[in-house]
Every structure is written in structure tokens, then in C-alpha cells.
C-alpha positions as CSV (number, residue, x, y, z in Angstrom):
1,X,-137.9,-115.0,76.6
2,X,-138.9,-115.3,72.9
3,X,-137.5,-113.7,69.8
4,X,-139.4,-112.8,66.6
5,X,-138.0,-111.4,63.3
6,X,-140.1,-108.7,61.8
7,X,-139.9,-109.1,58.0
8,X,-138.9,-106.1,56.0
9,X,-139.2,-105.9,52.3
10,X,-137.9,-103.6,49.6
11,X,-140.1,-104.5,46.6
12,X,-139.0,-101.6,44.4
13,X,-135.3,-101.7,45.3
14,X,-133.2,-98.6,45.8
15,X,-133.0,-96.3,48.8
16,X,-134.7,-97.3,52.0
17,X,-134.9,-95.2,55.2
18,X,-134.7,-96.1,58.9
19,X,-137.4,-93.5,59.4
20,X,-140.5,-95.7,59.8
21,X,-138.7,-98.3,61.9
22,X,-137.2,-95.8,64.4
23,X,-140.5,-93.9,64.6
24,X,-142.4,-97.1,65.3
25,X,-140.0,-98.2,68.0
26,X,-140.2,-94.8,69.8
27,X,-143.9,-94.3,69.2
28,X,-143.6,-91.1,67.2
29,X,-147.0,-89.3,66.8
30,X,-150.3,-90.5,68.2
31,X,-149.1,-93.9,69.2
32,X,-146.7,-92.3,71.6
33,X,-149.5,-91.9,74.1
34,X,-150.6,-95.5,74.0
35,X,-147.9,-96.6,76.5
36,X,-148.4,-96.7,80.2
37,X,-145.1,-94.9,80.6
38,X,-142.3,-93.3,78.6
39,X,-140.3,-95.5,76.2
40,X,-136.8,-96.4,77.3
41,X,-134.3,-96.9,74.6
42,X,-130.7,-96.8,73.5
43,X,-128.3,-97.1,70.6
44,X,-125.1,-98.8,69.4
45,X,-122.3,-97.3,67.3
46,X,-124.0,-94.0,66.6
47,X,-120.9,-91.9,67.4
48,X,-122.3,-88.7,68.6
49,X,-122.2,-89.3,72.3
50,X,-125.0,-88.7,74.7
51,X,-127.8,-89.4,72.2
52,X,-131.2,-89.5,73.9
53,X,-133.5,-91.3,71.5
54,X,-136.6,-90.4,73.4
55,X,-135.9,-86.8,72.1
56,X,-137.3,-86.3,68.6
57,X,-134.3,-84.2,67.6
58,X,-131.8,-86.9,68.6
59,X,-134.0,-89.5,66.8
60,X,-133.8,-87.5,63.6
61,X,-130.0,-87.4,64.0
62,X,-129.9,-91.2,64.4
63,X,-132.1,-91.7,61.4
64,X,-129.9,-89.5,59.2
65,X,-126.7,-91.3,60.3
66,X,-128.2,-94.8,59.7
67,X,-129.6,-93.7,56.3
68,X,-126.2,-92.2,55.3
69,X,-124.4,-95.4,56.1
70,X,-127.0,-97.5,54.3
71,X,-127.0,-95.3,51.2
72,X,-123.2,-95.3,51.0
73,X,-123.1,-99.1,51.2
74,X,-125.8,-99.4,48.5
75,X,-123.9,-97.0,46.1
76,X,-120.6,-98.9,46.6
77,X,-121.9,-102.5,46.5
78,X,-125.1,-102.0,44.4
79,X,-127.3,-104.3,46.6
80,X,-131.1,-104.1,46.3
81,X,-132.1,-105.8,49.5
82,X,-133.3,-104.0,52.6
83,X,-130.3,-102.7,54.6
84,X,-132.2,-102.8,57.9
85,X,-132.9,-105.8,60.1
86,X,-135.8,-105.6,62.7
87,X,-136.5,-108.1,65.5
88,X,-138.3,-108.3,68.9
89,X,-137.3,-109.8,72.2
90,X,-140.3,-110.6,74.5
91,X,-140.2,-111.4,78.2
92,X,-142.8,-113.6,79.9
93,X,-145.9,-112.2,81.6
94,X,-144.9,-110.6,84.9
95,X,-141.2,-110.2,83.9
96,X,-140.2,-106.5,83.9
97,X,-136.5,-106.0,82.7
98,X,-134.6,-102.8,83.6
99,X,-133.2,-100.6,80.9
100,X,-129.8,-101.9,81.7
101,X,-131.0,-105.5,81.2
102,X,-132.6,-104.5,77.9
103,X,-129.4,-102.9,76.7
104,X,-127.5,-106.1,77.6
105,X,-130.1,-108.3,75.8
106,X,-129.9,-106.1,72.7
107,X,-126.1,-106.2,72.7
108,X,-126.0,-110.0,73.3
109,X,-128.4,-110.8,70.4
110,X,-126.6,-108.4,68.0
111,X,-123.3,-110.2,68.7
112,X,-125.0,-113.6,68.1
113,X,-126.3,-112.3,64.7
114,X,-122.9,-110.9,63.7
115,X,-124.0,-107.3,63.9
116,X,-122.1,-106.2,67.0
117,X,-120.1,-103.6,65.1
118,X,-123.1,-102.2,63.2
119,X,-125.4,-99.3,64.0
120,X,-128.5,-100.2,65.9
121,X,-131.3,-98.7,68.1
122,X,-133.6,-100.3,70.6
123,X,-136.7,-99.3,72.5
124,X,-138.7,-100.9,75.3
125,X,-142.5,-101.2,75.0
126,X,-144.6,-101.8,78.1
127,X,-148.0,-102.0,76.4
128,X,-150.9,-102.9,78.7
129,X,-152.1,-105.8,76.4
130,X,-148.7,-107.3,75.7
131,X,-145.7,-108.7,77.5
132,X,-142.8,-106.3,78.0
133,X,-140.6,-106.4,74.9
134,X,-137.9,-104.5,73.1
135,X,-137.7,-103.7,69.4
136,X,-134.2,-103.7,67.8
137,X,-133.5,-102.1,64.4
138,X,-130.0,-102.8,63.1
139,X,-128.2,-101.4,60.1
140,X,-126.8,-104.4,58.1
141,X,-124.3,-102.1,56.4
142,X,-121.0,-102.0,58.3
143,X,-120.3,-98.3,59.2
144,X,-116.6,-98.5,58.1
145,X,-116.3,-101.3,55.6
146,X,-119.7,-100.5,54.0
147,X,-120.5,-104.2,53.2
148,X,-123.6,-106.1,54.3
149,X,-123.1,-108.0,57.5
150,X,-125.5,-110.6,58.9
151,X,-127.9,-112.0,59.7
152,X,-126.9,-115.6,59.4
153,X,-129.0,-118.3,57.8
154,X,-131.6,-119.8,60.2
155,X,-131.4,-116.6,62.2
156,X,-134.4,-117.7,64.3
157,X,-132.4,-120.5,65.7
158,X,-129.5,-118.2,66.5
159,X,-131.9,-115.8,68.3
160,X,-133.6,-118.7,70.1
161,X,-130.3,-119.9,71.5
162,X,-129.4,-116.4,72.5
163,X,-132.7,-116.1,74.4
164,X,-131.8,-119.2,76.5
165,X,-128.4,-117.7,77.2
166,X,-130.0,-114.4,78.4
167,X,-132.5,-116.3,80.6
168,X,-129.5,-118.0,82.3
169,X,-127.5,-114.8,82.6
170,X,-130.4,-112.6,83.8
171,X,-132.3,-115.1,85.8
172,X,-135.5,-115.3,83.7
173,X,-137.9,-118.3,83.5
174,X,-137.2,-120.5,80.4
175,X,-139.5,-120.3,77.4
176,X,-140.2,-123.2,75.0
177,X,-138.2,-123.3,71.8
178,X,-135.8,-125.4,69.7
179,X,-133.2,-124.8,72.4
180,X,-133.9,-126.0,75.9
181,X,-132.0,-125.8,79.2
182,X,-131.3,-129.2,80.8
183,X,-129.2,-129.3,84.0
184,X,-127.9,-125.8,83.3
185,X,-126.7,-126.6,79.7
186,X,-128.4,-125.4,76.5
187,X,-129.3,-128.2,74.1
188,X,-131.1,-128.1,70.8
189,X,-133.8,-130.7,70.6
190,X,-136.2,-131.8,67.8
191,X,-139.9,-131.1,68.1
192,X,-140.6,-134.8,68.9
193,X,-137.9,-134.8,71.6
194,X,-139.4,-131.7,73.2
195,X,-142.8,-133.3,73.1
196,X,-141.5,-136.4,74.8
197,X,-140.0,-134.3,77.6
198,X,-143.2,-132.3,77.9
199,X,-141.5,-129.1,76.7
200,X,-144.0,-127.5,74.3
201,X,-146.7,-129.9,73.1
202,X,-148.8,-129.5,70.0
203,X,-150.4,-126.1,69.8
204,X,-153.6,-125.1,68.1
205,X,-153.1,-123.4,64.8
206,X,-152.6,-119.6,65.3
207,X,-155.3,-117.4,63.8
208,X,-154.4,-115.2,60.9
209,X,-153.7,-111.5,61.7
210,X,-157.0,-110.5,60.2
211,X,-158.9,-113.0,62.3
212,X,-157.1,-112.0,65.4
213,X,-157.9,-108.3,64.7
214,X,-161.6,-109.2,64.2
215,X,-161.7,-111.0,67.6
216,X,-160.2,-107.9,69.3
217,X,-162.5,-105.5,67.6
218,X,-165.7,-107.4,67.9
219,X,-165.0,-109.0,71.3
220,X,-166.2,-112.4,70.0
221,X,-164.5,-115.4,68.3
222,X,-163.7,-114.6,64.7
223,X,-165.5,-116.0,61.6
224,X,-162.4,-118.2,61.0
225,X,-162.4,-119.5,64.5
226,X,-166.2,-120.2,64.4
227,X,-166.0,-122.1,61.1
228,X,-162.9,-124.0,62.3
229,X,-164.7,-125.3,65.4
230,X,-168.3,-125.5,64.1
231,X,-168.1,-126.5,60.4
232,X,-164.5,-127.6,59.5
233,X,-165.2,-131.3,59.4
234,X,-168.3,-131.0,57.2
235,X,-166.6,-128.6,54.8
236,X,-163.7,-131.0,54.4
237,X,-166.1,-133.8,53.7
238,X,-167.7,-132.0,50.8
239,X,-167.4,-134.1,47.5
240,X,-168.2,-131.3,45.0
241,X,-168.3,-127.6,44.5
242,X,-172.1,-127.7,44.7
243,X,-172.1,-129.5,48.0
244,X,-169.5,-127.1,49.5
245,X,-171.6,-124.1,48.4
246,X,-174.7,-125.7,49.9
247,X,-173.1,-126.4,53.3
248,X,-171.9,-122.8,53.5
249,X,-175.3,-121.4,52.4
250,X,-177.0,-123.3,55.2
251,X,-174.7,-121.3,57.6
252,X,-175.4,-118.0,55.9
253,X,-172.0,-118.0,54.2
254,X,-170.9,-117.6,50.6
255,X,-167.7,-118.7,48.9
256,X,-166.1,-116.1,46.6
257,X,-163.0,-115.6,44.5
258,X,-160.8,-112.9,45.8
259,X,-157.4,-112.1,44.3
260,X,-155.7,-115.4,43.7
261,X,-157.7,-117.4,46.3
262,X,-161.0,-118.0,48.0
263,X,-162.8,-116.1,50.8
264,X,-165.8,-117.0,52.9
265,X,-168.2,-114.1,53.5
266,X,-171.2,-113.8,55.9
267,X,-173.3,-111.1,57.5
268,X,-172.9,-109.6,61.0
269,X,-175.9,-108.8,63.2
270,X,-175.9,-105.1,62.1
271,X,-176.0,-106.0,58.4
272,X,-172.3,-105.4,57.6
273,X,-170.3,-108.3,56.1
274,X,-167.2,-109.9,57.3
275,X,-164.9,-112.5,55.6
276,X,-162.0,-114.8,56.1
277,X,-159.6,-116.7,53.9
278,X,-160.9,-120.2,53.2
279,X,-157.4,-121.5,53.7
280,X,-157.4,-119.8,57.2
281,X,-160.1,-122.3,58.2
282,X,-158.1,-125.3,56.9
283,X,-155.3,-125.4,54.4
284,X,-157.2,-128.1,52.4
285,X,-159.8,-125.4,51.6
286,X,-157.4,-123.4,49.4
287,X,-158.4,-122.8,45.8
288,X,-155.7,-125.0,44.3
289,X,-156.3,-127.9,46.6
290,X,-160.1,-127.8,46.1
291,X,-159.8,-127.6,42.3
292,X,-157.5,-130.6,42.4
293,X,-159.9,-132.5,44.7
294,X,-163.1,-131.8,42.7
295,X,-161.4,-131.9,39.3
296,X,-163.1,-128.6,38.2
297,X,-162.5,-124.9,38.2
298,X,-164.3,-122.8,40.8
299,X,-167.9,-122.1,40.0
300,X,-169.9,-119.2,41.5
301,X,-172.7,-120.2,43.9
302,X,-176.1,-120.7,42.3
303,X,-178.6,-117.8,42.3
304,X,-181.0,-117.8,45.3
305,X,-178.9,-120.3,47.2
306,X,-178.4,-118.1,50.2
307,X,-182.0,-116.8,50.4
308,X,-183.7,-120.1,50.3
309,X,-181.4,-122.5,52.2
310,X,-180.0,-120.4,55.1
311,X,-180.7,-121.8,58.6
312,X,-180.8,-118.9,61.0
313,X,-179.8,-120.9,64.0
314,X,-176.6,-122.1,62.3
315,X,-175.4,-118.6,61.1
316,X,-172.4,-116.7,62.5
317,X,-174.7,-113.6,63.1
318,X,-176.9,-115.8,65.4
319,X,-173.8,-117.0,67.2
320,X,-172.5,-113.5,67.7
321,X,-175.8,-112.3,69.2
322,X,-175.9,-115.3,71.6
323,X,-172.3,-114.7,72.7
324,X,-173.0,-111.1,73.5
325,X,-176.2,-112.1,75.4
326,X,-174.4,-114.8,77.3
327,X,-176.7,-117.6,76.0
328,X,-174.3,-119.4,73.7
329,X,-173.7,-123.0,75.0
330,X,-170.0,-123.7,75.6
331,X,-169.1,-120.0,75.5
332,X,-169.2,-119.2,79.3
333,X,-166.5,-117.0,80.7
334,X,-165.0,-120.0,82.5
335,X,-164.2,-123.7,81.7
336,X,-167.1,-124.9,83.9
337,X,-169.3,-123.8,86.8
338,X,-168.1,-123.8,90.4
339,X,-170.3,-123.9,93.4
340,X,-173.9,-125.0,93.5
341,X,-175.6,-123.1,96.3
342,X,-179.0,-121.5,95.7
343,X,-177.4,-118.1,96.2
344,X,-174.9,-118.7,93.4
345,X,-177.6,-120.1,91.1
346,X,-179.6,-117.0,91.6
347,X,-176.6,-114.9,90.7
348,X,-176.1,-116.9,87.5
349,X,-179.7,-116.4,86.5
350,X,-179.6,-112.6,87.2
351,X,-176.3,-112.3,85.3
352,X,-177.8,-114.1,82.3
353,X,-180.8,-111.7,82.3
354,X,-178.6,-108.7,82.7
355,X,-176.3,-109.8,79.8
356,X,-179.4,-110.3,77.5
357,X,-180.7,-106.9,78.4
358,X,-177.2,-105.5,77.7
359,X,-177.0,-107.1,74.2
360,X,-180.5,-105.8,73.4
361,X,-179.5,-102.2,74.5
362,X,-176.3,-102.4,72.3
363,X,-178.4,-103.6,69.3
364,X,-180.8,-100.6,69.8
365,X,-177.9,-98.2,70.2
366,X,-176.3,-99.5,67.0
367,X,-179.6,-99.0,65.0
368,X,-180.0,-95.5,66.4
369,X,-176.4,-94.6,65.6
370,X,-176.8,-95.9,62.0
371,X,-179.9,-93.7,61.5
372,X,-178.2,-90.7,63.0
373,X,-175.0,-91.1,61.0
374,X,-177.0,-91.6,57.8
375,X,-178.9,-88.4,58.4
376,X,-175.7,-86.5,59.1
377,X,-174.0,-87.8,56.0
378,X,-177.0,-87.1,53.8
379,X,-177.2,-83.5,55.0
380,X,-173.5,-82.9,54.7
381,X,-173.4,-84.4,51.2
382,X,-176.1,-82.0,50.0
383,X,-174.3,-79.0,51.7
384,X,-171.0,-79.9,50.0
385,X,-172.6,-80.2,46.6
386,X,-174.0,-76.7,47.0
387,X,-170.6,-75.4,48.1
388,X,-168.9,-76.8,44.9
389,X,-171.6,-75.3,42.7
390,X,-171.2,-71.9,44.5
391,X,-167.4,-72.1,44.0
392,X,-167.8,-72.9,40.3
393,X,-170.1,-70.0,39.8
394,X,-167.9,-67.7,41.7
395,X,-164.8,-68.6,39.7
396,X,-166.8,-68.2,36.5
397,X,-167.9,-64.7,37.5
398,X,-164.5,-63.4,38.5
399,X,-162.5,-65.0,35.7
400,X,-162.7,-62.2,33.1
401,X,-161.7,-59.4,35.5
402,X,-158.9,-61.5,37.0
403,X,-157.5,-62.5,33.6
404,X,-157.5,-58.8,32.6
405,X,-155.7,-57.9,35.8
406,X,-153.1,-60.6,35.4
407,X,-152.5,-59.8,31.7
408,X,-151.9,-56.1,32.6
409,X,-149.4,-57.2,35.4
410,X,-147.4,-59.6,33.3
411,X,-148.0,-58.4,29.8
412,X,-148.9,-61.8,28.4
413,X,-152.3,-63.4,28.0
414,X,-150.8,-66.9,28.0
415,X,-149.0,-66.3,31.4
416,X,-152.2,-64.8,32.8
417,X,-154.2,-67.9,31.8
418,X,-151.6,-70.2,33.4
419,X,-151.7,-68.2,36.7
420,X,-155.4,-68.1,36.7
421,X,-155.6,-71.9,36.2
422,X,-153.2,-72.3,39.2
423,X,-155.3,-70.0,41.4
424,X,-158.5,-71.9,40.5
425,X,-156.9,-75.2,41.3
426,X,-155.7,-73.9,44.7
427,X,-159.3,-72.7,45.5
428,X,-160.7,-76.1,44.6
429,X,-158.1,-78.0,46.6
430,X,-158.8,-75.8,49.7
431,X,-162.5,-76.6,49.4
432,X,-161.7,-80.3,48.9
433,X,-159.5,-80.5,52.0
434,X,-162.0,-78.7,54.2
435,X,-164.9,-80.9,53.0
436,X,-162.7,-84.0,53.5
437,X,-162.0,-82.9,57.1
438,X,-165.7,-82.3,57.7
439,X,-166.6,-85.8,56.4
440,X,-163.9,-87.3,58.7
441,X,-165.2,-85.3,61.7
442,X,-168.5,-87.2,61.4
443,X,-166.8,-90.5,62.0
444,X,-164.6,-89.0,64.8
445,X,-167.5,-87.2,66.6
446,X,-169.9,-90.1,66.2
447,X,-167.7,-93.3,65.7
448,X,-169.2,-96.7,65.2
449,X,-168.8,-98.4,68.6
450,X,-167.9,-102.1,68.5
451,X,-169.1,-104.4,71.3
452,X,-165.9,-104.0,73.5
453,X,-165.8,-100.2,73.1
454,X,-169.5,-99.9,73.9
455,X,-169.0,-102.1,77.0
456,X,-166.1,-99.9,78.1
457,X,-168.4,-96.8,77.9
458,X,-171.2,-98.5,79.8
459,X,-168.8,-99.9,82.5
460,X,-167.3,-96.4,82.9
461,X,-170.9,-95.1,83.6
462,X,-171.2,-97.7,86.4
463,X,-173.1,-100.6,84.6
464,X,-171.9,-103.7,86.4
465,X,-173.3,-106.0,83.8
466,X,-171.2,-104.3,81.2
467,X,-168.1,-104.5,83.5
468,X,-168.7,-108.3,84.0
469,X,-169.0,-108.8,80.2
470,X,-165.9,-106.8,79.7
471,X,-164.0,-108.9,82.1
472,X,-165.2,-112.0,80.3
473,X,-163.9,-110.6,77.0
474,X,-160.5,-109.8,78.5
475,X,-160.4,-113.3,80.0
476,X,-161.1,-115.1,76.8
477,X,-158.6,-112.9,74.9
478,X,-156.0,-113.7,77.5
479,X,-156.6,-117.4,77.1
480,X,-156.2,-117.2,73.3
481,X,-153.0,-115.2,73.7
482,X,-151.6,-117.6,76.2
483,X,-152.0,-120.4,73.6
484,X,-149.9,-118.5,71.1
485,X,-146.5,-119.9,72.2
486,X,-146.1,-118.8,75.8
487,X,-147.9,-121.8,77.3
488,X,-150.7,-121.7,79.8
489,X,-150.1,-119.2,82.5
490,X,-150.0,-120.1,86.2
491,X,-153.2,-119.2,88.0
492,X,-156.7,-120.1,89.1
493,X,-160.0,-119.9,87.3
494,X,-163.6,-120.0,88.3
495,X,-167.0,-118.4,87.8
496,X,-167.0,-114.6,88.1
497,X,-170.4,-113.6,89.6
498,X,-169.5,-110.6,91.8
499,X,-168.5,-107.0,91.0
500,X,-164.9,-105.9,90.7
501,X,-163.5,-105.3,94.2
502,X,-160.4,-105.9,96.2
503,X,-160.2,-109.2,98.1
504,X,-160.5,-107.8,101.6
505,X,-162.5,-105.1,103.5
506,X,-161.5,-102.1,105.5
507,X,-158.5,-101.2,103.3
508,X,-156.6,-98.0,103.3
509,X,-156.0,-96.2,100.1
510,X,-153.8,-98.4,98.0
511,X,-153.5,-101.2,100.5
512,X,-155.6,-104.1,102.0
513,X,-156.1,-103.8,105.7
514,X,-154.1,-100.5,105.9
515,X,-150.6,-101.0,107.4
516,X,-150.7,-104.0,109.7
517,X,-148.2,-104.4,112.5
518,X,-145.1,-106.4,111.8
519,X,-145.4,-110.0,113.1
520,X,-142.7,-111.7,115.1
521,X,-139.3,-111.6,113.3
522,X,-138.9,-114.7,111.2
523,X,-142.6,-115.5,111.1
524,X,-143.6,-112.9,108.5
525,X,-144.6,-114.3,105.1
526,X,-143.0,-113.2,101.9
527,X,-146.5,-112.2,100.7
528,X,-150.0,-112.1,102.2
529,X,-153.2,-110.4,101.3
530,X,-153.4,-108.5,104.5
531,X,-150.4,-106.4,103.7
532,X,-150.6,-106.3,99.9
533,X,-150.6,-103.1,98.0
534,X,-153.3,-103.0,95.3
535,X,-153.8,-101.2,92.0
536,X,-157.3,-101.2,90.4
537,X,-157.4,-100.7,86.7
538,X,-161.0,-99.8,85.8
539,X,-160.5,-99.7,82.1
540,X,-158.9,-103.2,81.9
541,X,-161.2,-104.5,84.7
542,X,-158.5,-106.0,86.8
543,X,-156.8,-105.7,90.2
544,X,-153.1,-106.1,90.8
545,X,-151.7,-107.2,94.2
546,X,-148.2,-106.0,94.9
547,X,-145.8,-107.1,97.6
548,X,-143.7,-104.7,99.8
549,X,-141.0,-104.4,97.1
550,X,-143.6,-103.3,94.5
551,X,-143.5,-106.6,92.6
552,X,-146.8,-107.9,91.1
553,X,-147.7,-111.2,92.9
554,X,-151.4,-111.7,91.8
555,X,-153.7,-110.2,89.1
556,X,-157.4,-110.6,89.5
557,X,-159.2,-110.2,86.2
558,X,-162.6,-111.5,87.2
559,X,-163.0,-115.1,86.1
560,X,-159.2,-115.7,86.5
561,X,-156.5,-115.0,89.1
562,X,-152.9,-115.0,87.6
563,X,-150.1,-116.1,89.9
564,X,-146.9,-114.3,88.8
565,X,-144.5,-115.8,91.4
566,X,-144.9,-119.5,92.2
567,X,-143.7,-119.5,95.8
568,X,-145.8,-121.1,98.5
569,X,-147.0,-117.8,100.1
570,X,-148.2,-116.3,96.8
571,X,-150.0,-119.6,95.9
572,X,-151.7,-119.7,99.3
573,X,-152.9,-116.1,98.9
574,X,-154.1,-116.8,95.4
575,X,-156.0,-119.9,96.5
576,X,-157.7,-118.1,99.4
577,X,-158.7,-115.2,97.1
578,X,-160.0,-117.7,94.4
579,X,-161.9,-119.7,97.0
580,X,-163.6,-116.6,98.2
581,X,-164.6,-115.5,94.7
582,X,-165.4,-118.8,93.1
583,X,-167.5,-120.6,95.8
584,X,-164.6,-122.6,97.3
585,X,-163.7,-124.5,94.1
586,X,-161.1,-123.6,91.5
587,X,-159.6,-124.8,88.2
588,X,-155.8,-124.7,88.2
589,X,-153.9,-123.8,85.0
590,X,-150.2,-123.5,84.3
591,X,-147.2,-125.8,83.9
592,X,-147.2,-129.3,85.5
593,X,-145.0,-128.3,88.5
594,X,-147.2,-125.4,89.4
595,X,-150.4,-127.3,89.1
596,X,-149.2,-130.1,91.3
597,X,-147.9,-127.7,94.0
598,X,-151.1,-125.6,93.9
599,X,-153.3,-128.8,94.2
600,X,-151.4,-130.0,97.3
601,X,-151.7,-126.5,98.9
602,X,-155.4,-126.4,98.0
603,X,-155.9,-129.7,99.8
604,X,-154.2,-128.3,102.9
605,X,-156.3,-125.1,102.8
606,X,-159.6,-126.9,102.2
607,X,-160.1,-125.4,98.7
608,X,-161.8,-127.7,96.2
609,X,-160.0,-128.6,93.0
610,X,-162.2,-129.1,89.9
611,X,-159.5,-130.5,87.6
612,X,-160.1,-134.2,87.0
613,X,-156.4,-134.9,86.3
614,X,-155.4,-133.5,89.7
615,X,-157.7,-135.5,91.8
616,X,-155.1,-138.2,92.6
617,X,-152.7,-135.5,93.8
618,X,-155.4,-134.1,96.1
619,X,-156.2,-137.5,97.5
620,X,-152.5,-138.2,98.1
621,X,-152.1,-134.9,100.0
622,X,-155.2,-135.5,102.1
623,X,-153.9,-139.0,103.0
624,X,-150.6,-137.3,104.0
625,X,-152.5,-134.8,106.1
626,X,-154.4,-137.6,107.9
627,X,-151.2,-139.4,108.6
628,X,-149.6,-136.2,110.1
629,X,-152.7,-135.7,112.3
630,X,-152.8,-139.3,113.6
631,X,-150.6,-139.6,116.7
632,X,-147.9,-142.3,116.5
633,X,-148.1,-145.2,119.0
634,X,-145.6,-147.7,120.1
635,X,-146.0,-151.5,119.7
636,X,-149.0,-152.9,121.6
637,X,-147.9,-154.9,124.8
638,X,-149.7,-158.1,125.8
639,X,-151.3,-158.1,129.2
640,X,-149.7,-160.1,131.9
641,X,-151.2,-163.2,133.6
642,X,-152.2,-164.9,130.4
């Protein structure tokens, strides 16, 4: 379990409402339908009794109570800081807390923060693309004393320790953080001490929110990620502004001033531009550090630099096209190839051709959409201009008669002119609102489809190449998210060459193998593929394998199989499924204990392990297997008569 404080600001001072925080937690409006199920939630110290915060009316009551307390405290104590405190508790992948456990977790952390007597609301989010997590919004103003309470200094440390306490109390797996659990006791360790114990090694620098959003929207690594991996060293080696401009120009990029810093801009394949903060590539590329390094203020790039020195093969646009076509070296959907049979090689070649055709079709669709949208916008712009002219002429024509009518009604020409002006403004505003809605409808009726959205549409129409590309995007996105603090997830990886399908044949609806007869009592496994219940998610391109109690044991997302429970039976089932999909050889990811256990079980099942660092474990287990199979013999006796 991990905790994160959501920063709230009150830049202008004065009254602040709980409205936005509560509505976000309970998905008020369009976001409400983005969840896979209803939001569970609760409250503390909102003394009305029986509040159901999933009901909009009860939510409004809670907001008014929290706002009243916050405003009363502000008036009495004249503080200008934000009276509300917002934080998130996130469980690990595969951990699904009950509403009662969420209520306990919220209460425990509020007590740790010194807010146990204050008003608070919480809501559970079960988004498809995130771990299960709860949002807690607490009122820092004490409901009786009206003074500000909590949070303490270094609140992130307080929340981190509370997470370890909840993991012990509720039986969750331990996450990495400043506080660790050793022999059942919670201890705070320094970063170097945790690294020495193998508890959270050095992580890659997290992408900026803008770069992360670009990766999700475009389905390819962001410009910041591309520059970091492909050009960071040479950019840091630049000895002058001119040399830095030239290096970026060769890659089709330009360095610009933006606000108080620098951004790097480049073109996308469809002609649009994208940008990233220069300091997001490396902190040494910030404006202040570069001006100190070069001893000069920032100069704009020279004229014609981009046009004459760009090398197409080194540009971000070229990289994006290659990724979409599946031809970019080092950007396969897996960390290596598994299997080397002629059949698998033929599948690889067919997939590469299909991916190239898919990328070409997307490029053609984008060009056609651009032309269609341009024609629609041009026609609508001319139509709207004619409507504005017609309204102006109409108002001019009816003005004398209307002014005379209003003057007769009110007995004053001044009042009549004022009323006429108001009527004319209303007519113009009505026209503006309608025209704005019509312009918006063009975007809604014919939206610009980014690569992942276009793939989803094609996959829904039955295009298997699009479905395979979509699984690759989800896989890469999952790997990036797993590096963001949760650690590498337990599972198996390989080369995804086959269509999405359940890992066995002849299955009944929702089950593999129908309902098999119960084996001999005591011999039945805790989990096996033959009696697993399955759930296929076509949109996310994944298959979930559930046990008899409904718990998720395995998730097959194409090039990866996640193992949610690290018991021997689940690992065996995951290895057998991975071996069938990936040509008998797998890569093993996860924590050290899981990887060693899985490698030993793979050796016993005859599944090949591709990880170089696990080969000694595989050899040890094979030697043990040979020793177990060799019958033991007593000491050899010498023959008599000699």
C-alpha cells in the first residue's frame, strides 16, 4: 500500500469549497460512468446519520456542512491557507479491499495525521487502468473548536508508516517506502540502507505529467522519453548554444523560450507539433543551468537551421512511424524473442507486414479525416458569417418599430433604448451559443483519432493486427507504470504471435473445460487451468483467470502473463500457459523470491527460462531432479574368493 498527498492551493486566499474535491471523489458528472462499478464511499463526523454519499443530494449536504465549518474557522481565525487536505491510499495490483477495509484504512490514516475528530469523506475508485485506491478529503478545521488541525510536518512519512501498519493489520503485501517491515516490526531505514537490503533500488526518473499523457494519447514513447534515451548524452556534451541548436536541428527539433524556461519542439507525422520541457529531458538542460554553463543568455536558433540540417532518419516523427509499423529496432513488444521454429519465424514476418499495412492505413485515414474536417469547418464558417450578417440586418430593420413600442409602454425613450440594447445582446448571445455548439459538434461527430483509439476501433471490427498492436501498447504502458514505484510485477513475458484466446479448448461459457469432476479429496489443487473461470475484456485485450472463490489468479494481456498469487499451483498454471503461448521459453519478472521460485518450477515442468541471471538456479534444480530420479544404492561388496 502506498500513500500520496494531492497538493491543494488557495492562491487568492479567502473562501474555498469542498465542492470540487467531493465531486471528483464520487465521479460527479461524465466521469461517473468511467468506473467499472459504482463508487463505494463513506464519511466521518458529518452528524446527520445515514448519509449515503453515492446519492447526489447527500453529497450536497456533506459539502455544505464541510464548507460551513471551514468558513466559520476562517472568519474566527483569519487563516488564508486551504482548509481541506486531500490524499490517496493505493493498494497493489490484484489487491481488492472491501468497503469495510477502506473505511478502516481511512480512519487509521486520519488518526495518524491528527485529523481523527475532523470531518472527512472517502471514496473507492476501481478504475480499469489503475490499482484500487481510495481518495480521502479531510476538513482541517475542527468542527467544535474551529481551529486548524494537522497535518503534521513530514506528513508523507506519517502516511508511509501508517501504510505499513495497515498492511500488517489487513494482511496486504508490503510496498517499498521509508518504513519497512523486518521480522514483523516496522523500522524506518535510509535510502542507502534499503538499497543494501534490496528493498527498492534506484528507479528511473519518472516522466513529467505532460510526457505521461502524451504516451497514453499517442501510444508511443513521448518526446521527452525519446530524447532522454536517444540524445541526452550528446545534448549534455554541447559546449555552446550554437552547438546545442545544431544537435537538436539534426533531429528535427528546435529549442524555444517558453514562460520562464526552455522547451524542445518537433513535428509529428501528421504535421502537428509536440513539445517537452528541456529540463524534463535532464535537469542540466534548464535555462538557468545552460546560461551558467555557456556564459551567455539564450539566443534563438539561426534562420534556416531546421530546413537545411535535419536528418530525417534521426527525427522523432520517423521514430513514431517506425514504432507504429513495428519496425523500430529495440521497440518490440517483448524483451527478446522466444522460440526459433520456422513456424514462429513465419508468424513474426507476417505480423511485421500486417503492422506496416496497419500503420499505412492509419496514415491514410488521418489524411482523409483532416481533409474532411477542413471542408466541414470551412463550410460552417461561411454559414455562420452569413447568419451573423442576417441577424445584424434583422435587428437594424426592426429597431425603429421596437423602440417606438417600448417608448409607448414605458413612457421614456432612455428606458426604451436600454431595454432594446438588452434584447439585442440576448439575440446575439443566443446565436453565439448555438454557433459554438455547432462548431463543437464537428469535433464530437468526427473526432481526431489518435493511434490507440484508432486501433481500438479496428480491433472492435475484428482486425487481429490491430488487436495485437493494441496489446503491445497496453503491455508497454504496464511496464512503464510498474516502474513508477510499485516495483516489477510478478509474471512471465514472451513473444505474442497468436490471437487473443483462452488458454484451453472446449470451454463452456465463462469456464475452461466446463465443470470438471472433483478429483480425489485432498488431491485437488488450489488453482488449475482446467477449472478456472475466465473473463475476456475485448477493449483492454486481456483475459482474466479466476479461481473457484472468484479471485483473480492470472491475467493474460498478450506478451505478458501476470501472476497475482505467488503460490505453487498458480505459478505452475502460469508457466504452462506461458510455455504454450511463447514457444516453450519465458522471461520471468517480479521480486527476487518469486523469480527464483518460478525458475525452479519451470525447470521441473520443462519450460525454458531466458533470463541469464536465473540460469544457475535452473541448473541447480535440474541437478536436484537428476539426484531424485537416480535410485540410491548401498555400499558395493567385494566378491568372495579373492
